[in-house]
C-alpha positions as CSV (number, residue, x, y, z in Angstrom):
1,M,0.0,0.0,0.0
2,N,1.5,3.4,-1.0
3,T,1.5,6.4,1.4
4,K,-1.3,8.2,-0.4
5,T,-3.7,5.2,-0.2
6,F,-2.8,4.7,3.5
7,L,-3.5,8.4,4.3
8,V,-6.8,8.2,2.4
9,T,-7.8,5.0,4.3
10,L,-6.8,6.5,7.6
11,G,-8.8,9.6,7.0
12,L,-11.9,7.7,6.0
13,A,-11.6,5.5,9.2
14,A,-11.1,8.5,11.4
15,G,-14.2,10.2,9.8
16,L,-16.4,7.2,10.4
17,A,-15.2,6.5,13.9
18,A,-16.7,9.7,15.5
19,P,-20.3,9.2,14.3
20,L,-20.1,5.5,15.4
21,A,-18.8,6.4,18.9
22,A,-21.5,9.1,19.2
23,A,-24.2,6.6,18.3
24,D,-23.5,4.7,21.5
25,R,-24.8,7.6,23.6
26,P,-28.4,9.0,23.7
27,A,-28.7,12.3,21.7
28,G,-28.2,15.3,23.8
29,S,-27.3,13.4,27.0
30,T,-24.1,14.1,28.9
31,A,-23.4,12.9,32.4
32,V,-21.2,16.0,33.1
33,E,-22.5,19.4,32.4
34,V,-19.9,22.2,32.5
35,T,-20.6,26.0,32.4
36,Y,-18.4,29.0,32.9
37,A,-19.7,31.9,35.1
38,E,-18.5,35.2,33.5
39,P,-15.4,33.9,31.9
40,E,-14.3,37.4,30.8
41,K,-13.7,38.1,34.4
42,F,-11.4,35.1,35.0
43,T,-8.0,35.9,36.4
44,D,-6.0,34.2,33.6
45,V,-7.0,32.2,30.6
46,Q,-4.8,33.9,28.0
47,D,-2.2,32.8,25.6
48,S,-0.2,36.0,25.6
49,F,0.5,39.0,27.7
50,G,-1.7,41.9,27.1
51,A,-4.2,39.9,25.1
52,S,-7.7,41.1,24.9
53,E,-9.8,40.9,28.1
54,R,-11.6,37.9,26.5
55,P,-10.4,34.5,27.7
56,N,-9.0,32.0,25.2
57,E,-12.1,30.2,24.0
58,N,-10.2,27.3,22.7
59,Y,-8.7,26.8,26.2
60,L,-12.2,26.9,27.8
61,R,-13.5,24.4,25.2
62,L,-10.5,22.0,25.9
63,L,-11.0,22.2,29.7
64,K,-14.7,21.6,29.3
65,E,-14.2,18.5,27.1
66,H,-11.6,17.1,29.4
67,L,-13.8,17.5,32.4
68,Q,-16.8,15.9,30.6
69,R,-14.7,13.0,29.4
70,V,-12.9,12.2,32.6
71,G,-15.9,12.9,34.8
72,A,-18.2,10.6,32.8
73,K,-15.8,7.7,33.4
74,R,-15.9,8.2,37.1
75,L,-19.7,8.5,37.6
76,A,-21.8,5.5,38.5
77,D,-24.7,4.7,36.2
78,G,-27.4,7.3,36.3
79,Q,-25.4,9.9,38.2
80,R,-25.0,13.4,36.8
81,L,-22.5,16.1,37.6
82,S,-23.1,19.8,37.0
83,V,-20.0,22.1,37.3
84,T,-19.9,25.8,37.1
85,I,-16.4,27.1,36.9
86,T,-16.2,30.6,38.5
87,D,-12.5,31.4,38.0
88,I,-9.3,30.1,36.4
89,D,-5.7,31.2,37.0
90,M,-3.5,29.1,34.6
91,A,-0.1,27.7,35.8
92,G,2.6,30.1,34.9
93,D,2.6,33.7,34.0
94,F,3.9,36.1,31.4
95,E,7.0,38.0,32.1
96,P,7.2,40.6,29.4
97,W,10.0,42.5,31.1
98,R,12.4,39.8,30.0
99,S,12.2,41.1,26.4
100,P,9.6,41.9,23.7
101,Q,9.9,38.3,22.4
102,F,8.8,36.8,25.8
103,Q,5.4,38.5,25.8
104,D,3.8,35.4,24.3
105,V,5.8,33.0,26.4
106,R,4.1,31.5,29.6
107,I,6.8,31.0,32.2
108,I,6.1,28.1,34.5
109,K,7.5,28.6,38.0
110,D,6.4,27.4,41.5
111,I,5.3,30.9,42.4
112,Y,2.5,30.7,39.6
113,P,0.4,27.6,40.6
114,P,-2.7,26.7,38.8
115,R,-6.0,27.7,40.5
116,I,-9.6,26.8,39.6
117,D,-12.7,27.9,41.6
118,L,-15.9,26.0,40.9
119,T,-19.3,25.1,42.3
120,F,-20.8,21.6,41.6
121,Q,-23.8,19.4,42.2
122,L,-23.8,15.6,41.9
123,T,-27.1,13.9,41.6
124,D,-28.2,10.2,41.3
125,A,-30.4,8.6,38.8
126,S,-33.7,9.8,40.6
127,G,-32.3,13.4,40.7
128,A,-31.6,13.4,44.4
129,V,-28.6,15.4,45.4
130,I,-25.7,13.3,46.5
131,A,-23.2,16.1,47.0
132,E,-22.8,19.7,46.3
133,G,-20.7,22.7,47.2
134,E,-17.9,25.2,46.3
135,R,-14.3,24.2,45.8
136,E,-11.2,26.2,45.5
137,L,-8.7,23.9,43.7
138,R,-5.0,24.6,44.2
139,D,-1.8,22.6,43.6
140,L,1.2,24.3,45.1
141,S,3.4,21.3,44.1
142,F,2.2,21.2,40.5
143,N,5.8,21.7,39.2
144,M,7.2,18.8,41.2
145,R,5.0,16.0,40.0
146,S,4.1,14.1,36.9
147,T,0.6,14.7,35.5
148,G,0.5,11.7,33.3
149,L,-0.5,14.2,30.5
150,P,1.6,15.0,27.5
151,T,4.2,17.7,28.3
152,N,3.3,19.5,25.2
153,D,-0.3,20.0,26.5
154,S,-0.5,23.6,27.5
155,L,-3.4,22.8,29.8
156,R,-1.8,19.8,31.6
157,H,-1.5,21.5,35.0
158,E,-5.2,22.7,34.9
159,K,-6.4,19.3,33.7
160,A,-4.4,17.5,36.4
161,L,-6.0,19.8,39.0
162,L,-9.5,18.9,37.7
163,D,-8.6,15.1,37.6
164,D,-7.4,15.2,41.2
165,W,-10.6,17.0,42.3
166,L,-12.9,14.5,40.5
167,R,-10.9,11.6,42.0
168,R,-11.3,12.9,45.5
169,E,-14.9,14.3,45.3
170,L,-16.4,11.3,43.5
171,R,-14.6,8.8,45.9
172,R,-16.1,10.9,48.8
173,A,-19.5,10.8,47.3
174,K,-19.5,7.0,46.9
175,K,-18.7,6.6,50.6
176,S,-21.6,8.7,51.8
């Protein structure tokens, strides 16, 4: 098989896989609902220094998809999780004083830990509330541990923070 035929076959297979996977789930249903409360007021969801006041929509979409995917795997049958993210401060910060070339480079240091504030509600299949509350997620040792996520993932520290929270929160909910 030549390279061109292989790439066409691969493209067709990838194009068919997504609809087939989606067919396994009822239309419009998701076990994890994620919303953002006033994302334009978030502390830092930017990809450069001095960027517009608007958060990077791609970052918000990627975090939402990650939370939905990982959260759905951890929920028991029939459970639903509703999460409202109220603030994000990404790991690292911009240090434009280094030089003009550094205004688009996020510097990752221990003094710039990731931070996510959220509210949530976990319900069972009948709609009864199992757990709810507000959480301020922090990881002051984020730079000293492996996340298990690719090092080229610019949101790996924020995703790891959400993964840790889901693991703790859903374990706690199962015990109660």
